[in-house]
RONUDO-251550 format. One record per residue: residue number from 0; x, y, z of N, C-alpha, C, O in turn. Coordinates in pm, 1 decimal, m for minus. Layout:
residues N
seq,neast,nnorth,nup,caeast,canorth,caup,ceast,cnorth,cup,oeast,onorth,oup
NUM,X,Y,Z,X,Y,Z,X,Y,Z,X,Y,Z
...
//
This chain:
residues 95
seq,neast,nnorth,nup,caeast,canorth,caup,ceast,cnorth,cup,oeast,onorth,oup
0,83.5,m117.1,0.0,0.0,0.0,0.0,88.1,123.5,0.0,199.7,123.1,52.0
1,36.2,226.9,m58.3,105.1,353.6,m54.6,2.4,464.4,m58.6,m110.2,444.8,m104.2
2,42.2,581.9,m10.2,m48.7,695.9,m5.0,m46.0,771.3,m136.6,59.1,788.6,m198.2
3,m162.9,815.5,m178.3,m175.7,898.1,m297.2,m231.5,1031.3,m251.7,m337.2,1036.6,m188.8
4,m161.2,1138.9,m283.1,m203.8,1272.4,m244.1,m268.2,1339.5,m364.5,m210.1,1342.8,m472.9
5,m387.5,1392.6,m345.4,m456.5,1465.7,m451.2,m507.0,1597.2,m394.2,m526.8,1610.9,m273.5
6,m527.2,1692.7,m482.3,m580.5,1822.5,m441.6,m722.9,1832.5,m494.0,m747.4,1819.1,m613.9
7,m816.4,1856.2,m402.4,m956.9,1865.6,m441.3,m983.8,2000.5,m507.1,m897.1,2087.9,m508.4
8,m1104.4,2017.4,m561.7,m1143.7,2143.1,m626.1,m1137.8,2260.5,m529.0,m1112.7,2374.0,m569.5
9,m1160.7,2233.2,m401.1,m1158.6,2340.4,m301.3,m1016.8,2372.5,m253.7,m997.9,2462.2,m171.6
10,m917.1,2299.6,m304.8,m778.8,2326.2,m268.0,m728.0,2244.2,m151.5,m612.7,2259.2,m111.2
11,m812.0,2157.4,m96.2,m769.8,2073.0,15.1,m689.3,1954.5,m36.9,m720.0,1898.3,m142.1
12,m586.7,1917.7,37.8,m507.7,1799.9,3.1,m576.2,1678.7,64.5,m604.0,1676.6,184.4
13,m603.1,1578.6,m17.0,m668.4,1456.4,29.2,m570.7,1340.8,14.9,m496.8,1331.4,m83.1
14,m572.0,1254.5,113.2,m484.3,1138.4,111.5,m570.8,1014.8,96.0,m667.5,996.4,169.9
15,m536.7,931.2,1.5,m607.0,804.0,m13.3,m502.8,694.0,m21.5,m387.6,718.3,m57.7
16,m543.6,575.5,11.7,m452.5,461.8,8.0,m478.8,385.1,m120.2,m590.9,341.6,m146.4
17,m375.5,369.1,m198.5,m386.8,293.2,m322.6,m327.6,154.8,m300.4,m232.6,138.2,m223.9
18,m384.0,57.4,m366.8,m332.7,m77.9,m353.2,m211.3,m96.1,m442.5,m207.8,m50.2,m556.7
19,m113.7,m163.1,m388.5,5.8,m193.9,m465.0,m24.0,m314.1,m553.6,m85.9,m410.7,m508.9
20,18.8,m308.5,m676.3,m1.3,m420.7,m766.6,93.1,m533.6,m728.2,211.0,m510.6,m701.7
21,41.9,m653.4,m725.2,122.3,m770.4,m692.1,153.8,m846.9,m819.9,66.5,m865.9,m904.7
22,277.6,m890.5,m833.3,316.5,m968.6,m950.2,269.2,m1112.9,m939.6,242.3,m1177.7,m1040.8
23,259.2,m1163.0,m816.7,218.1,m1300.6,m793.8,98.6,m1300.3,m699.0,89.2,m1214.5,m611.2
24,7.9,m1395.2,m716.1,m106.7,m1400.7,m623.9,m59.3,m1432.5,m481.9,36.4,m1507.4,m462.1
25,m127.0,m1375.1,m385.6,m93.4,m1400.4,m245.1,m157.7,m1532.6,m205.3,m279.8,m1547.7,m210.1
26,m74.7,m1626.8,m166.5,m121.1,m1760.3,m132.7,m184.2,m1763.8,6.2,m147.4,m1686.7,94.8
27,m277.9,m1852.7,22.6,m340.5,m1873.5,152.4,m236.5,m1929.3,249.5,m154.7,m2012.7,210.6
28,m238.4,m1884.7,374.8,m143.2,m1936.3,473.3,m184.8,m2071.1,532.5,m119.4,m2120.7,624.2
29,m291.8,m2130.3,481.6,m342.9,m2256.8,536.0,m234.0,m2363.4,534.8,m162.5,m2380.0,435.9
30,m222.5,m2435.8,647.0,m125.1,m2543.8,659.5,m193.7,m2679.6,669.3,m127.7,m2782.2,685.5
31,m325.0,m2679.6,659.6,m399.1,m2804.9,665.3,m418.4,m2859.2,805.8,m447.1,m2977.8,821.9
32,m403.6,m2776.2,907.3,m421.1,m2818.7,1046.8,m552.9,m2765.9,1100.1,m564.1,m2754.7,1222.2
33,m645.4,m2735.1,1027.5,m769.1,m2663.7,1055.5,m837.8,m2702.8,1187.0,m941.1,m2769.8,1185.7
34,m780.6,m2660.9,1299.5,m838.9,m2677.1,1432.0,m833.9,m2541.6,1500.4,m738.2,m2466.1,1483.7
35,m936.5,m2511.7,1576.7,m946.0,m2380.7,1640.1,m900.3,m2390.0,1785.0,m936.0,m2483.7,1856.5
36,m820.1,m2290.7,1828.0,m775.9,m2287.3,1967.3,m880.7,m2218.2,2054.0,m987.9,m2181.9,2005.6
37,m849.4,m2200.4,2181.7,m945.0,m2143.0,2276.8,m976.9,m1996.4,2248.3,m1077.0,m1944.9,2298.1
38,m894.4,m1928.7,2169.8,m918.7,m1787.8,2136.7,m990.5,m1771.4,2003.2,m1023.3,m1659.3,1964.3
39,m1015.1,m1881.4,1932.8,m1086.2,m1874.0,1806.1,m996.2,m1865.0,1684.5,m1044.7,m1843.2,1573.4
40,m865.1,m1881.3,1703.2,m770.6,m1877.3,1591.7,m738.2,m2019.3,1546.5,m730.4,m2111.4,1627.9
41,m719.6,m2035.6,1417.2,m679.2,m2165.2,1363.0,m540.2,m2199.0,1417.0,m451.5,m2113.7,1416.8
42,m520.7,m2321.0,1462.6,m391.0,m2361.3,1517.9,m282.6,m2368.2,1410.3,m164.0,m2357.4,1441.2
43,m322.1,m2385.8,1286.2,m224.3,m2396.2,1178.2,m179.6,m2263.1,1122.8,m59.9,m2240.3,1105.3
44,m274.3,m2174.0,1094.6,m240.0,m2048.2,1026.0,m269.6,m1923.2,1108.5,m232.8,m1813.1,1067.6
45,m334.3,m1937.6,1221.9,m364.9,m1826.2,1313.0,m468.3,m1728.0,1257.7,m473.8,m1613.1,1301.7
46,m550.1,m1772.1,1161.7,m656.2,m1684.9,1110.8,m783.9,m1707.7,1189.8,m804.8,m1814.4,1247.5
47,m869.4,m1605.4,1191.5,m1001.6,m1619.1,1251.9,m1092.7,m1692.5,1154.4,m1057.2,m1714.1,1038.5
48,m1208.1,m1729.5,1201.7,m1305.4,m1797.8,1116.1,m1341.8,m1711.0,995.9,m1342.3,m1758.7,882.4
49,m1372.0,m1584.2,1020.6,m1408.7,m1493.5,911.5,m1294.7,m1476.7,811.8,m1317.7,m1472.3,690.9
50,m1172.2,m1467.2,862.0,m1057.2,m1452.6,772.6,m1039.9,m1576.1,685.0,m1004.3,m1564.4,567.8
51,m1064.7,m1693.8,740.6,m1053.4,m1817.4,661.2,m1163.4,m1825.1,557.0,m1136.9,m1856.2,440.8
52,m1286.0,m1797.2,597.2,m1398.8,m1812.4,505.4,m1400.7,m1707.1,395.4,m1450.3,m1734.2,286.0
53,m1348.1,m1588.2,421.4,m1353.8,m1479.0,324.0,m1224.1,m1457.5,247.2,m1213.6,m1361.5,170.9
54,m1125.6,m1544.0,265.5,m994.5,m1525.0,203.0,m1004.9,m1502.3,51.7,m939.6,m1412.3,m1.3
55,m1084.3,m1580.8,m17.1,m1094.3,m1569.9,m163.3,m1156.6,m1437.7,m207.6,m1133.8,m1393.5,m320.2
56,m1234.3,m1374.9,m121.2,m1300.3,m1248.8,m155.7,m1216.8,m1125.9,m119.9,m1249.2,m1015.0,m162.4
57,m1110.7,m1144.2,m42.9,m1029.0,m1031.4,0.9,m944.5,m977.0,m113.4,m903.1,m1050.6,m202.9
58,m919.8,m846.0,m108.3,m825.1,m783.6,m201.7,m683.6,m820.3,m155.8,m665.4,m871.5,m45.3
59,m584.5,m794.2,m239.9,m446.2,m822.9,m201.6,m405.7,m745.3,m77.0,m332.7,m797.0,7.5
60,m452.2,m623.0,m65.2,m421.1,m542.4,53.2,m480.9,m605.6,178.3,m415.4,m610.7,282.4
61,m603.4,m653.3,169.1,m667.4,m718.7,283.4,m594.2,m848.0,318.6,m576.1,m879.0,436.4
62,m552.4,m923.0,217.8,m478.0,m1046.9,243.1,m345.7,m1016.8,312.6,m307.1,m1088.5,404.9
63,m276.3,m912.5,270.0,m150.8,m874.9,334.8,m174.0,m836.9,480.4,m92.4,m869.0,566.8
64,m283.5,m769.5,507.6,m316.2,m731.8,645.2,m345.6,m856.0,729.1,m303.0,m864.0,844.3
65,m417.2,m952.1,673.2,m444.8,m1076.7,744.9,m313.8,m1149.2,774.9,m295.3,m1199.7,885.6
66,m223.1,m1154.9,678.1,m93.8,m1220.0,700.2,m14.2,m1148.8,809.3,51.9,m1213.9,890.2
67,m20.1,m1017.1,812.0,47.9,m940.2,916.6,m10.1,m974.2,1053.9,63.6,m993.9,1150.6
68,m143.1,m980.8,1061.0,m208.6,m1015.1,1187.2,m173.5,m1156.9,1231.0,m153.1,m1182.1,1349.8
69,m166.3,m1249.4,1135.9,m131.4,m1388.2,1168.0,9.2,m1396.7,1226.7,31.3,m1467.3,1325.1
70,104.3,m1325.1,1167.0,241.3,m1323.4,1220.4,242.7,m1265.2,1361.1,311.7,m1316.2,1449.5
71,166.5,m1158.5,1381.5,158.5,m1094.5,1512.8,99.7,m1191.6,1615.7,150.5,m1201.2,1727.4
72,m4.5,m1261.9,1579.7,m67.9,m1358.1,1671.4,27.2,m1472.3,1705.0,35.6,m1515.1,1820.1
73,99.3,m1521.6,1603.3,192.8,m1631.4,1625.8,305.0,m1588.2,1720.0,340.6,m1662.4,1811.6
74,360.4,m1470.1,1698.7,466.5,m1420.9,1787.1,416.1,m1403.8,1929.8,486.9,m1435.9,2025.2
75,294.1,m1353.5,1944.6,234.9,m1336.8,2077.8,218.9,m1473.1,2145.8,243.7,m1486.3,2265.7
76,177.8,m1573.3,2069.4,159.0,m1707.9,2123.2,293.2,m1768.7,2164.8,302.7,m1832.4,2269.8
77,396.2,m1749.1,2083.0,529.5,m1800.8,2115.2,582.1,m1735.6,2242.5,636.5,m1803.7,2329.5
78,566.1,m1604.0,2253.7,611.6,m1532.6,2374.2,538.4,m1581.7,2498.7,599.2,m1599.0,2604.4
79,407.9,m1604.0,2485.8,329.3,m1651.6,2600.1,374.9,m1790.9,2641.7,382.4,m1820.4,2761.0
80,405.3,m1876.7,2545.0,452.6,m2011.5,2576.9,588.3,m2007.2,2646.1,612.3,m2083.2,2739.9
81,677.3,m1919.0,2600.7,808.8,m1906.2,2664.7,794.4,m1854.3,2806.9,865.3,m1899.6,2896.8
82,704.1,m1760.6,2828.0,681.4,m1706.8,2962.2,624.8,m1814.9,3052.9,661.2,m1822.8,3170.2
83,535.8,m1898.5,2999.6,478.0,m2007.3,3077.3,581.3,m2111.4,3115.6,575.5,m2167.4,3225.0
84,676.4,m2137.9,3026.0,782.4,m2234.2,3055.3,874.8,m2182.0,3164.1,922.9,m2259.4,3246.9
85,900.1,m2052.2,3164.8,990.1,m1992.8,3263.9,929.9,m1998.3,3403.8,1003.5,m2001.9,3502.4
86,798.2,m1998.9,3413.8,731.9,m2000.3,3544.0,730.3,m2139.2,3606.9,714.6,m2151.2,3728.4
87,746.2,m2244.3,3526.4,743.2,m2379.3,3580.5,869.4,m2403.7,3663.0,979.8,m2370.8,3619.6
88,852.8,m2460.9,3781.2,971.4,m2486.1,3863.8,1059.5,m2593.3,3799.8,1010.4,m2693.8,3748.4
89,1187.8,m2570.0,3804.0,1284.3,m2664.6,3750.3,1336.2,m2752.3,3863.9,1353.6,m2705.9,3976.5
90,1360.5,m2879.1,3833.1,1419.8,m2966.8,3932.8,1566.0,m2926.3,3949.3,1638.6,m2914.6,3850.6
91,1608.7,m2905.2,4071.4,1748.4,m2865.5,4090.6,1842.8,m2977.1,4046.9,1812.6,m3095.7,4059.4
92,1956.1,m2935.7,3996.2,2056.1,m3032.1,3951.8,2118.2,m3100.0,4073.5,2146.6,m3034.3,4173.7
93,2138.8,m3227.7,4065.2,2199.6,m3301.8,4175.6,2350.3,m3309.4,4161.3,2417.8,m3365.2,4247.9
94,2403.2,m3255.6,4055.8,2547.6,m3265.0,4032.2,2611.9,m3131.7,4027.1,2733.1,m3122.3,4007.9
//
């Protein structure tokens, strides 16, 4: 995406977002693990139900946004798992 600046008839500068042309189609992030976790995200691709069902209807810009959100959700999940592991008591070394 990029911003397009135009000047209206009244002299005001208007900003609109134009879609960037893609050379290749944006592939679905589906990994074939289609199971939903407790938060409603697919365990395989981290998309919501609506994002999965509407993928074919989304514009390239919308698909890129969904992919960005999926990466963000995955990183958040990884961080939460690491924090949970750190809280578990470790057995002291006997040596």
